[in-house]
C-alpha positions in Angstrom: 0.0 0.0 0.0 3.0 2.4 0.4 3.3 2.7 -3.4 -0.4 2.9 -4.0 -2.3 6.1 -5.0 -6.1 6.2 -4.6 -8.4 8.9 -5.7 -12.2 8.5 -5.4 -14.7 10.9 -7.0 -18.4 10.5 -6.3 -21.7 12.3 -5.6 -21.8 10.9 -2.0 -20.7 13.1 1.0 -17.2 12.8 2.3 -18.2 10.5 5.2 -19.8 8.0 2.8 -16.8 8.1 0.4 -14.4 7.6 3.3 -16.4 4.6 4.6 -16.4 3.1 1.1 -12.6 3.5 0.8 -12.0 2.1 4.3 -14.2 -0.9 3.7 -12.6 -1.8 0.3 -9.0 -0.9 0.9 -8.1 -1.1 4.6 -6.9 -4.7 4.2 -4.3 -3.8 1.6 -1.0 -4.6 3.2 2.0 -2.3 3.5 4.8 -4.4 2.2 7.3 -1.5 2.5 8.1 -1.8 -1.2 10.9 0.4 -2.3 10.4 2.2 -5.6 13.5 1.7 -7.8 15.6 4.9 -8.3 18.5 5.2 -10.8 21.1 7.7 -9.7 23.4 6.9 -12.6 22.9 8.7 -16.0 20.7 6.9 -18.4 23.5 6.3 -21.0 26.9 4.6 -20.5 29.9 6.5 -21.8 30.2 4.3 -24.9 26.6 5.1 -25.8 27.3 8.8 -26.0 28.5 10.7 -29.1 26.9 8.1 -31.3 24.7 8.3 -34.4 22.2 5.5 -35.2 20.8 5.0 -38.7 17.4 3.3 -38.9 15.5 2.1 -41.9 11.7 2.7 -41.5 8.9 0.8 -43.2 7.2 3.9 -44.4 9.0 6.5 -46.4 9.6 8.9 -43.5 12.7 11.0 -42.7 13.5 12.3 -39.2 16.3 13.4 -37.0 16.2 12.8 -33.2 18.8 14.4 -30.9 18.8 13.2 -27.3 20.6 14.2 -24.1 20.3 12.4 -20.7 19.6 14.7 -17.7 18.9 14.3 -14.0 15.3 13.7 -12.8 13.6 17.1 -12.6 10.3 16.0 -11.2 11.0 17.5 -7.7 11.6 20.9 -9.3 8.0 21.3 -10.4 7.6 24.7 -8.7 10.3 26.2 -10.8 10.2 23.7 -13.8 13.5 24.4 -15.6 12.4 21.9 -18.2 9.4 24.0 -19.1 11.6 27.1 -19.5 14.0 25.1 -21.8 11.1 23.6 -23.8 9.5 27.0 -24.3 12.7 28.2 -25.9 13.8 25.1 -27.8 10.4 24.2 -29.1 9.3 27.8 -30.0 8.2 28.3 -33.6 8.1 32.1 -33.9 10.6 34.5 -35.5 14.2 34.0 -34.4 13.5 30.4 -33.3 15.5 27.3 -34.2 12.6 26.0 -36.3 12.3 29.3 -38.2 15.9 29.2 -39.3 15.7 25.5 -40.3 12.5 26.0 -42.3 14.0 29.1 -44.1 16.8 26.8 -45.3 14.3 24.2 -46.5 15.7 21.5 -44.3 12.8 20.7 -41.9 9.0 21.4 -41.5 8.3 20.5 -37.9 10.3 20.5 -34.6 9.5 19.1 -31.2 11.9 20.2 -28.4 12.1 20.1 -24.6 12.1 17.9 -21.6 10.9 14.3 -21.8 10.1 12.0 -18.9 12.4 9.0 -18.2 12.1 7.2 -14.9 12.9 7.7 -11.2 16.4 9.3 -11.2 16.7 10.5 -14.8 15.1 12.1 -17.8 15.8 13.4 -21.2 16.0 16.6 -23.3 15.1 16.0 -27.0 15.1 17.9 -30.2 13.2 16.0 -32.9 12.7 17.2 -36.5 11.3 15.8 -39.7 13.7 16.1 -42.6 13.1 17.3 -46.2 15.0 15.6 -49.0 17.6 18.4 -48.8 17.6 18.3 -45.0 18.6 14.7 -45.1 21.8 15.9 -46.8 22.4 18.4 -44.0 22.1 16.4 -40.8 25.4 17.7 -39.5 24.5 21.3 -40.2 21.1 20.9 -38.5 22.9 19.5 -35.4 25.3 22.4 -35.6 22.4 24.9 -35.6 21.0 23.2 -32.5 24.2 23.7 -30.6 24.3 27.3 -31.9 20.9 27.9 -30.4 22.0 26.3 -27.1 25.1 28.6 -27.2 22.8 31.6 -27.6 20.7 30.4 -24.5 23.9 30.2 -22.5 25.0 33.6 -23.5 21.7 35.2 -22.8 21.4 33.4 -19.4 18.2 32.5 -17.7 15.7 35.4 -18.3 13.2 36.1 -15.6 10.7 37.6 -18.0 10.6 34.4 -20.0 9.9 32.5 -16.8 7.2 34.9 -15.8 5.5 34.6 -19.2 5.5 30.8 -18.8 4.2 31.2 -15.3 1.4 33.4 -16.4 0.4 31.1 -19.2 0.4 28.1 -16.9 -1.7 30.0 -14.3 -4.2 31.1 -16.9 -4.5 27.5 -18.2 -5.2 26.3 -14.7 -7.7 29.0 -13.8 -9.8 28.4 -16.9 -9.2 24.7 -17.2 -12.0 22.7 -18.9 -13.8 20.0 -17.0 -12.5 16.5 -17.6 -14.2 13.1 -17.8 -14.3 11.7 -14.2 -12.6 8.4 -15.1 -9.6 10.1 -16.7 -9.4 12.8 -14.0 -9.2 10.4 -11.1 -6.7 8.3 -12.9 -4.4 11.3 -13.5 -4.9 12.5 -9.9 -3.9 9.1 -8.5 -0.6 9.4 -10.4 -0.1 12.9 -9.0 -0.2 11.5 -5.4 3.2 10.0 -6.1 4.6 13.3 -7.6 3.3 16.1 -5.4 2.5 16.9 -1.8 -1.2 16.3 -1.0 -2.0 20.1 -0.8 -0.5 20.5 -4.3 -2.0 17.5 -6.1 -4.5 19.7 -8.0 -2.1 22.5 -8.9 1.2 20.5 -9.4 2.4 20.8 -12.9 0.5 24.0 -13.5 1.5 26.7 -11.0 5.1 27.9 -11.2 5.9 29.7 -7.9 9.7 29.7 -7.7 12.2 31.5 -9.9 15.5 29.6 -9.8 17.8 30.6 -12.6 20.6 28.4 -11.3 18.5 25.3 -12.1 18.3 26.4 -15.7 22.0 27.0 -15.9 22.7 23.6 -14.3 20.4 21.9 -16.8 22.2 23.5 -19.7 25.4 21.9 -18.6 24.1 18.5 -19.7 23.3 19.7 -23.2 26.8 19.4 -24.8 28.2 17.6 -27.8 30.0 15.3 -25.4 26.7 14.0 -24.1 24.7 13.8 -27.3 23.0 10.8 -29.0 21.7 11.1 -32.5 19.3 8.9 -34.5 18.4 9.4 -38.2 15.5 7.6 -39.8 15.3 7.2 -43.6 14.9 4.5 -46.2 18.1 5.9 -47.8 20.1 4.0 -45.1 18.9 0.5 -45.9 22.2 -0.5 -47.5 24.3 0.4 -44.5 21.9 -0.9 -41.8 23.4 -4.3 -41.0 21.8 -5.0 -37.6 18.3 -6.1 -36.8 16.3 -5.1 -33.7 15.0 -8.2 -32.0 11.4 -7.2 -31.3 10.2 -5.6 -34.6 13.0 -6.6 -36.9 13.9 -3.0 -37.7 17.2 -2.6 -39.6 19.8 -0.2 -38.0 23.5 0.5 -37.4 25.3 2.5 -34.8 28.4 4.6 -35.4 30.6 6.8 -33.3 30.4 10.5 -34.3 33.8 11.8 -35.6 35.8 13.8 -33.0 36.2 16.7 -35.4 32.4 17.1 -35.5 32.1 17.0 -31.7 34.9 19.7 -31.5 33.2 21.8 -34.1 29.8 21.7 -32.3 31.5 22.4 -29.0 33.2 25.6 -30.3 30.4 26.8 -32.5 29.9 30.5 -32.9 26.7 32.4 -32.3 24.2 32.6 -35.1 23.0 36.2 -35.9 19.4 35.1 -36.7 18.8 32.9 -33.6 17.4 34.7 -30.6 15.1 34.4 -27.6 11.3 34.3 -28.3 9.6 37.7 -28.6 7.2 38.7 -25.8 3.8 37.2 -26.5 1.3 39.9 -27.5 -1.6 37.4 -27.6 -1.7 36.7 -23.9 -5.3 37.8 -23.0 -5.9 40.5 -20.4 -9.7 40.7 -20.5 -11.5 37.7 -18.9 -14.9 39.3 -18.2 -18.0 37.6 -19.5 -19.9 39.6 -22.1 -23.4 41.1 -21.3 -25.9 38.3 -20.9 -28.3 37.4 -23.7 -31.9 37.2 -22.6 -32.9 35.1 -25.7 -32.9 31.8 -23.8 -32.8 28.8 -26.1 -30.7 25.7 -25.8 -29.4 25.7 -29.4 -28.0 28.1 -32.0 -30.3 30.3 -34.0 -29.9 32.1 -37.3 -29.3 35.7 -36.6 -28.3 36.8 -40.1 -28.8 35.4 -43.6 -28.0 37.0 -46.9 -27.1 35.8 -50.5 -23.6 34.8 -49.5 -24.5 32.7 -46.4 -25.9 32.6 -42.9 -24.8 33.2 -39.3 -25.7 31.0 -36.4 -25.2 32.2 -32.9 -25.5 31.0 -29.3 -24.1 32.6 -26.2 -22.6 30.2 -23.8 -24.7 30.0 -20.6 -23.3 26.7 -19.2 -19.5 26.8 -19.0 -19.2 30.6 -18.3 -15.6 30.8 -19.5 -14.0 33.8 -21.4 -13.7 31.6 -24.5 -15.5 31.5 -27.8 -15.6 29.1 -30.8 -15.8 30.5 -34.3 -16.6 28.1 -37.1 -16.7 29.1 -40.8 -17.3 26.8 -43.8 -16.6 28.3 -47.2 -18.6 25.9 -49.4 -17.0 25.7 -52.9 -17.9 23.1 -55.6 -14.4 23.6 -57.1 -12.6 22.1 -54.1 -13.5 18.5 -54.8 -14.6 18.5 -58.5 -11.9 16.1 -59.6 -8.7 14.6 -58.2 -6.6 17.4 -59.5 -8.7 20.1 -57.7 -8.7 17.9 -54.6 -4.9 18.0 -54.6 -4.9 21.7 -55.2 -7.3 22.3 -52.3 -5.1 20.2 -50.0 -2.0 22.1 -51.0 -3.6 25.4 -50.5 -4.6 24.6 -46.9 -1.2 23.0 -46.3 0.8 26.0 -47.5 -1.6 28.5 -45.8 -1.0 26.9 -42.4 2.7 26.7 -43.1 2.9 30.4 -44.0 1.0 31.5 -41.0 2.7 29.2 -38.5 5.2 31.7 -37.1 2.6 34.3 -36.5 -0.1 32.1 -34.9 2.3 30.1 -32.7 2.3 32.8 -30.1 -1.5 32.8 -30.2 -1.6 29.0 -29.7 0.7 29.3 -26.6 -1.7 31.9 -25.2 -4.7 29.5 -25.6 -6.0 30.8 -28.9 -5.9 28.2 -31.6 -7.0 28.1 -35.2 -7.7 25.4 -37.8 -7.9 25.5 -41.6 -8.6 22.4 -43.6 -9.9 21.4 -47.0 -13.0 19.2 -47.1 -15.2 17.7 -49.8 -17.4 20.8 -49.4 -14.6 23.4 -49.6 -12.5 25.1 -46.9 -13.3 25.0 -43.1 -11.8 27.6 -40.8 -12.1 27.4 -37.0 -10.9 29.7 -34.2 -11.2 28.6 -30.6 -9.9 29.9 -27.3 -9.9 33.1 -25.2 -12.2 35.7 -26.7 -10.0 38.7 -26.0 -7.6 38.6 -29.1 -9.7 36.5 -31.5 -10.6 39.5 -33.7 -6.8 40.3 -34.2 -6.2 36.7 -35.2 -9.2 36.5 -37.6 -8.1 39.8 -39.3 -4.6 38.4 -39.9 -6.1 35.1 -41.3 -8.3 37.0 -43.7 -5.5 39.3 -44.8 -3.5 36.2 -45.7 -6.5 34.3 -47.2 -7.6 37.1 -49.5 -4.2 37.9 -50.9 -2.3 34.6 -50.7 0.9 34.2 -52.7 2.5 30.8 -53.0 6.2 30.6 -51.8 8.0 28.6 -54.5 10.5 27.0 -52.1 7.9 25.9 -49.6 5.6 24.7 -52.4 8.2 22.2 -53.6 9.0 21.0 -50.1 5.4 20.5 -49.1 4.4 19.0 -52.4 7.0 16.3 -52.0 5.7 15.8 -48.4 2.2 15.4 -49.7 3.1 13.0 -52.5 5.1 10.9 -50.0 2.1 10.8 -47.7 -0.1 9.5 -50.4 2.4 6.8 -51.2 2.8 5.9 -47.6 -0.9 5.0 -47.4 0.1 1.5 -48.6 2.0 0.9 -45.4 -0.9 1.9 -43.1 -2.4 -0.8 -40.9 -4.7 -3.3 -42.6 -7.7 -2.3 -40.5 -7.3 1.3 -41.6 -7.3 0.1 -45.2 -10.5 -1.9 -44.6 -12.3 1.2 -43.1 -11.0 3.3 -46.0 -12.1 0.9 -48.8 -15.5 0.6 -47.2 -15.9 4.4 -47.5 -14.6 4.4 -51.1 -17.2 1.8 -52.1 -20.1 3.5 -50.4 -19.6 7.2 -50.9 -21.2 8.8 -53.9 -17.9 10.5 -54.8 -14.5 10.0 -53.2 -11.1 10.2 -54.9 -8.9 7.2 -54.2 -5.3 7.7 -53.2 -4.2 6.2 -56.5 -6.4 8.7 -58.4 -4.9 11.6 -56.4 -1.4 10.3 -57.2 -2.2 10.0 -60.9 -2.6 13.8 -61.0 0.4 15.0 -59.1 2.4 15.6 -62.3 0.1 18.6 -63.0 0.3 19.8 -59.4 2.4 22.9 -60.1 3.0 26.2 -58.5 1.3 28.0 -61.4 -1.8 25.7 -61.2 -2.1 26.4 -57.5 -1.8 30.1 -57.8 -4.5 30.3 -60.4 -6.7 27.8 -58.5 -7.0 30.0 -55.3 -9.1 32.8 -56.9 -11.3 30.2 -58.5 -11.8 28.5 -55.2 -13.0 31.7 -53.6 -14.9 33.1 -56.6 -18.2 31.4 -55.8 -18.9 30.2 -52.3 -21.6 29.8 -49.6 -20.7 30.9 -46.1 -21.9 28.9 -43.1 -20.9 30.4 -39.8 -21.4 29.5 -36.1 -20.3 31.7 -33.2 -20.7 30.0 -29.8 -19.3 31.1 -26.5 -18.4 34.3 -24.7 -19.8 36.7 -27.4 -22.8 38.8 -28.2 -25.1 38.9 -31.2 -23.6 42.3 -32.2 -20.0 41.0 -32.1 -20.9 37.8 -34.0 -22.8 39.8 -36.7 -19.8 42.2 -37.0 -17.5 39.2 -37.4 -19.7 37.6 -40.1 -20.0 41.0 -42.0 -16.2 41.4 -41.8 -15.5 38.0 -43.4 -18.3 38.5 -46.0 -17.1 42.0 -47.0 -13.4 40.9 -47.2 -14.4 38.1 -49.6 -16.7 40.2 -51.8 -14.3 43.2 -51.9 -10.9 41.5 -52.2 -11.8 38.2 -53.9 -14.9 39.4 -55.9 -16.7 36.5 -54.3 -20.2 35.7 -55.6 -22.9 33.5 -53.9 -23.5 29.9 -55.1 -26.7 28.8 -56.6 -28.9 26.5 -54.4 -28.2 23.6 -56.8 -24.5 24.0 -56.2 -24.7 23.4 -52.5 -26.2 19.9 -52.5 -24.5 17.5 -50.1 -22.9 14.2 -51.1 -25.1 11.1 -50.9 -24.5 7.4 -50.0 -24.7 4.3 -52.2 -27.7 2.1 -51.4 -26.9 -1.6 -51.3 -29.7 -3.5 -53.1 -28.6 -7.2 -52.7 -28.0 -9.2 -49.5 -24.2 -9.5 -49.7 -21.3 -7.8 -51.4 -17.5 -8.4 -51.2 -14.6 -6.0 -52.0 -11.0 -7.3 -51.8 -7.8 -5.4 -51.6 -4.1 -6.2 -50.9 -1.7 -5.0 -48.3 2.0 -5.8 -49.2 3.6 -4.5 -46.0 2.0 -6.1 -43.0 1.6 -9.8 -42.3 -1.8 -9.2 -40.7 -4.9 -9.1 -42.8 -8.2 -7.4 -41.9 -11.9 -7.4 -42.6 -14.7 -4.9 -42.1 -18.2 -6.3 -42.3 -20.8 -3.6 -42.6 -24.6 -4.2 -42.3 -26.3 -1.2 -43.9 -29.6 -0.4 -42.0 -31.0 2.5 -44.0 -31.6 6.2 -43.3 -31.3 7.7 -39.9 -34.4 8.6 -37.9 -35.2 8.8 -34.3 -36.5 5.2 -33.9 -34.0 3.4 -36.1 -31.1 5.4 -34.5 -32.0 4.0 -31.1 -32.7 0.5 -32.3 -29.2 0.4 -33.9 -27.4 2.0 -31.0 -29.0 -0.3 -28.5 -28.2 -3.4 -30.5 -24.6 -2.2 -30.8 -24.5 -1.6 -27.0 -25.8 -5.1 -26.4 -23.3 -6.9 -28.6 -20.2 -4.8 -27.9 -18.8 -6.7 -25.0 -19.9 -10.3 -26.1 -18.6 -9.6 -29.6 -15.1 -8.7 -28.2 -15.2 -11.6 -25.8 -16.1 -14.2 -28.5 -13.9 -13.0 -31.3 -10.9 -11.6 -29.4 -10.8 -13.4 -26.1 -12.2 -16.9 -26.9 -11.3 -17.4 -30.5 -8.3 -15.1 -30.5 -8.9 -14.1 -34.1 -6.7 -10.9 -33.7 -5.6 -8.2 -31.4 -7.9 -5.6 -33.0 -11.6 -6.4 -32.7 -14.2 -3.7 -32.9 -18.0 -3.5 -33.2 -20.0 -0.3 -33.4 -21.9 2.1 -35.6 -21.0 3.6 -39.0 -22.8 6.7 -40.0 -22.3 8.7 -43.2 -24.5 11.0 -45.2 -27.6 10.3 -43.1 -27.2 6.5 -43.7 -26.2 4.1 -40.9 -25.3 0.5 -40.1 -23.5 -1.9 -37.8 -19.9 -2.8 -38.5 -17.5 -5.3 -37.1 -13.7 -4.9 -37.7 -11.1 -7.6 -37.1 -7.4 -7.4 -37.9 -5.9 -10.9 -37.8 -3.1 -13.2 -39.1 -5.9 -15.5 -40.3 -7.4 -15.1 -43.8 -10.2 -12.6 -44.0 -12.5 -15.3 -45.5 -12.1 -17.4 -42.4 -12.5 -14.4 -40.1 -15.7 -13.4 -41.9 -17.1 -16.9 -41.5 -16.4 -16.8 -37.8 -18.1 -13.3 -37.5 -21.1 -14.6 -39.4 -21.3 -17.6 -37.1 -21.4 -15.2 -34.1 -24.0 -13.0 -35.9 -26.2 -16.1 -36.4 -26.0 -16.9 -32.7 -27.1 -13.4 -31.6 -30.8 -14.3 -32.0 -30.5 -16.8 -29.2 -28.5 -14.4 -27.1 -31.1 -11.7 -27.4 -34.0 -14.1 -26.8 -32.3 -15.5 -23.6 -31.6 -12.0 -22.2 -33.5 -11.2 -19.1 -35.6 -8.1 -18.8 -33.3 -6.8 -16.1 -30.2 -7.2 -18.3 -32.1 -5.5 -21.2 -33.0 -2.6 -19.0 -29.4 -2.3 -17.8 -28.2 -1.9 -21.4 -31.0 0.6 -22.1 -30.1 2.8 -19.2 -26.3 2.5 -19.8 -26.9 3.8 -23.4 -29.3 6.5 -22.0 -26.7 7.7 -19.5 -24.0 7.8 -22.2 -26.2 9.8 -24.6 -27.4 12.2 -21.8 -23.9 12.9 -20.5 -23.3 16.6 -20.8 -20.2 17.7 -22.8 -17.4 18.6 -20.4 -15.9 21.3 -22.6 -17.1 24.3 -24.5 -15.3 23.0 -27.6 -17.1 19.6 -27.3 -20.5 21.2 -27.2 -19.5 23.5 -30.1 -18.6 20.3 -32.1 -22.1 18.9 -31.6 -23.8 22.1 -32.7 -21.4 22.5 -35.7 -22.0 18.9 -36.8 -25.8 19.4 -36.9 -25.3 22.5 -39.0 -22.9 21.1 -41.5 -24.9 17.9 -41.9 -28.1 20.0 -42.3 -29.9 17.7 -39.8 -30.5 20.6 -37.4 -31.5 18.2 -34.7 -30.2 20.2 -31.8 -32.2 18.4 -29.1 -31.2 15.0 -30.5 -30.0 13.4 -27.3 -33.2 14.1 -25.3 -35.6 13.2 -28.0 -33.8 10.0 -29.0 -33.4 8.9 -25.4 -37.1 9.3 -24.9 -37.6 7.0 -27.8 -34.9 4.6 -26.5 -36.8 4.1 -23.3 -39.9 3.0 -25.2 -38.1 0.1 -26.9 -38.7 -3.5 -25.9 -36.6 -6.6 -26.3 -38.9 -7.7 -29.1 -38.2 -4.5 -30.9 -34.5 -5.2 -30.9 -35.0 -8.8 -31.9 -37.2 -7.8 -34.8 -34.6 -5.2 -35.9 -31.9 -7.8 -35.7 -34.0 -10.3 -37.6 -34.8 -7.9 -40.4 -31.4 -6.2 -40.9 -28.6 -8.2 -39.4 -29.5 -11.9 -39.2 -28.2 -14.1 -42.1 -31.7 -14.7 -43.4 -33.0 -11.1 -42.8 -35.3 -9.7 -45.5 -33.6 -6.3 -45.4 -30.1 -7.5 -44.7 -27.6 -5.5 -46.9 -24.0 -6.5 -46.2 -20.7 -5.2 -47.5 -17.5 -7.1 -46.5 -14.1 -5.4 -47.2 -11.2 -7.9 -47.2 -7.7 -6.6 -46.9 -5.5 -9.6 -47.6 -1.9 -9.6 -46.6 0.5 -10.4 -49.4 3.5 -10.1 -47.1 5.8 -13.2 -47.4 4.3 -14.4 -44.2 0.8 -13.1 -44.8 -2.5 -15.1 -45.3 -2.6 -14.2 -49.0 0.6 -16.2 -49.5 -0.6 -19.3 -47.7 -3.3 -21.9 -48.3 -6.6 -20.9 -46.7 -6.5 -21.9 -43.0 -7.6 -25.5 -42.7 -9.7 -24.7 -39.7 -11.9 -22.6 -42.1 -13.4 -25.9 -43.3 -15.1 -26.2 -40.0 -17.4 -23.3 -41.0 -19.4 -22.6 -44.2 -17.4 -20.7 -46.8 -18.5 -17.8 -48.9 -19.0 -18.0 -52.6 -18.0 -15.0 -54.7 -18.3 -14.0 -58.3 -16.7 -11.7 -60.8 -18.2 -8.4 -62.0 -20.1 -8.7 -65.3 -23.7 -8.5 -64.4 -26.4 -8.2 -67.0 -28.3 -5.8 -64.8 -25.2 -3.4 -64.9 -24.6 -3.3 -61.1 -20.9 -3.9 -61.7 -21.0 -7.4 -60.2 -22.1 -10.8 -61.5 -24.5 -12.9 -59.5 -23.8 -16.4 -60.7 -21.7 -18.4 -58.2 -18.0 -19.4 -58.8 -15.0 -20.0 -56.6 -15.9 -22.0 -53.5 -17.9 -25.2 -54.0 -19.8 -24.7 -50.7 -22.4 -22.0 -50.2 -23.2 -20.4 -46.9 -25.7 -22.1 -44.7 -28.3 -19.4 -45.7 -27.6 -20.1 -49.4 -26.5 -16.5 -49.7 -24.8 -15.5 -53.0 -22.0 -13.0 -52.6 -21.5 -10.3 -55.3 -17.9 -9.5 -55.7 -17.2 -5.9 -56.5 -14.1 -5.4 -58.6 -14.8 -2.2 -60.5 -16.0 0.4 -58.0 -17.1 2.9 -60.7 -19.2 0.3 -62.5 -20.7 -0.9 -59.2 -21.8 2.6 -58.2 -23.2 3.2 -61.7 -25.7 0.4 -61.1 -26.7 1.3 -57.6 -29.3 3.8 -56.4 -28.4 6.6 -53.9 -30.1 7.3 -50.7 -31.9 10.6 -50.4 -30.4 13.2 -48.2 -33.5 13.6 -46.1 -35.0 16.7 -44.6 -33.8 18.7 -41.6 -35.4 17.7 -38.3 -36.3 21.4 -37.8 -36.9 23.6 -40.8 -34.3 26.4 -40.9 -37.0 29.0 -41.1 -38.1 27.9 -37.7 -34.7 28.6 -36.3 -34.5 32.3 -37.3 -34.1 34.6 -34.3 -36.4 37.6 -34.1 -33.9 40.3 -33.1 -36.5 43.0 -32.9 -38.2 41.5 -29.9 -35.2 40.5 -27.8 -32.5 42.8 -26.3 -29.4 42.2 -24.4 -29.0 43.3 -20.8 -25.7 44.1 -18.9 
């Protein structure tokens, strides 16, 4: 018990909680266990001044620089590691990253203190490498030591510490609520790290300025104590050793003494300096005047030809924070693979260009996001309200007059292409999920289709694309948090006017704003197969399409998923040990939903699917045998999960924004659907299962995606698992159907049909398959938008 930490959180009073703890834990013995403590440095002398070359599976390039340091956990009140990390990891002007990016050698940097164990820790500087950066590893390390030399010359600066202190204190003061389970788990760990009276504040509040600790820490960051690791496929010919657990190829060399001496005597670099003082740290934390328009959801406060503005003032979290969400809907963004590539590169370069400026804002709790989507471009700003307008103005300045940097374009273009190619090395279960979406979405550009167009992804094409992207758009905007109607309207007008004035933006026609739809499966069973050449595991995703979402069907499907979640894992993972990854749950897309089961396994997907189908067939008996008490327990567990209030302002914002973007506008979804949930009976669930999921169900519509490993040790290179003969096999056919659905229905392949005599249609050509399938309708909003318009004339704000 002397090394045990226990935190209990509950609604009971302290006496009841104390009694509970005493009854449950008083018999835990104190065995006087001593926690290991390592006083020696983490690396032996021969492990220092080394460079390790590693060959990764994916085409990635990175440089990792590591120093061993003493354990700093007891210095949490002064936190010299935080000071160092603030400087080393800074991304603003004069930073190490800024200089490395300007030379075209790296794109990202992570630097600072890293936990080790009792007695020691680490300081790291990790960067990704461009193609040119890989040729300048020594120069990058030289710059790192030049930055450290600058820090030594400047000495520990009290204003830097005070800025870190103020940021930490602000973060603690306005900390979001956490999920109880995660909160008590972290607090139990804190009991071992902080005195009882500082368990809540430890790690946040910096109360002691001790410059000598920073100076002492810097003494460990020398060339004599460095370890370097470089990852790149370029080194595969020199990596002659194999790591015993994962089989990674590597080699270790001593760094030449001349390089060590050069780094030790490096001169100061004129462009490297301490971070600038942060102008984004908020000073106003007051809540805005209270809105008397009391509704529990956003309402439309302005609508014009270009778009509409949704607004809701936060009346729950009462924090000085606001979430601003803007979607610029443009049909150009995803019209073909080439334009999808251009939209991605625009967002990628925009964020890269703005990074130095917004980094200070992010440190001060004000973040932004810009991303390309199928609909266009999405912009989000979240955090403290005080300086949001300043950040938005800077973003709009850059957005409306964006010029592509040729050097950064070439570097990020290569990064993007490499990422597309690395998709082939993703985990098989990720491939199964991806291919399921490719088959079912009305329009999605496959990675190979995107790659086929990168030869015309040029700087000139991108620069001419940006005005076309913004020429015709529809704005959808939501402001939620510590704001007023007037401020939200001013923000919307500002964005709208900048676009119309600077970009000559015109509104979209209604027919240009239609959402994507979902393919409707019309036959009982389909199969799509793909290969994975990298991993020896295979994967299968089995999806049972259950139709359009509505209040009743949503709850029937969610309750069925709740009932089978634990037994599905127990049967397929624990008992049959089909694979480490076993998942069952919902899949929802474009107002269509269904049940899915995902398994990643060393067994062939055909065998795994048969085992899943055997489990599915047995579910009828499981549901029939379930007691009313157990059924009610599942019902209430799901109800509690659905009615659990969001713990963060950003989480609630996410729910509102999802309803707006999907055009469902079902803002009271949880309460209405839980009301329906509590009306359901066991017979309702059994009937839903029998109709949509059971092997003989009249409305059963199944799509199985098999990702078969063609690794030398994979299932695709072996005969089908003999144990598969214990279960019925699945017959599949090629695609050449007379009814033009892209798949043939006459059986071929396996000589044995499934027990339910189900014929499986094998999808080989996705485009042909989609051409022969109907699409689900998009459905109507739960609440008509005109019923959500706010009458501003009748409501006023009060102080």
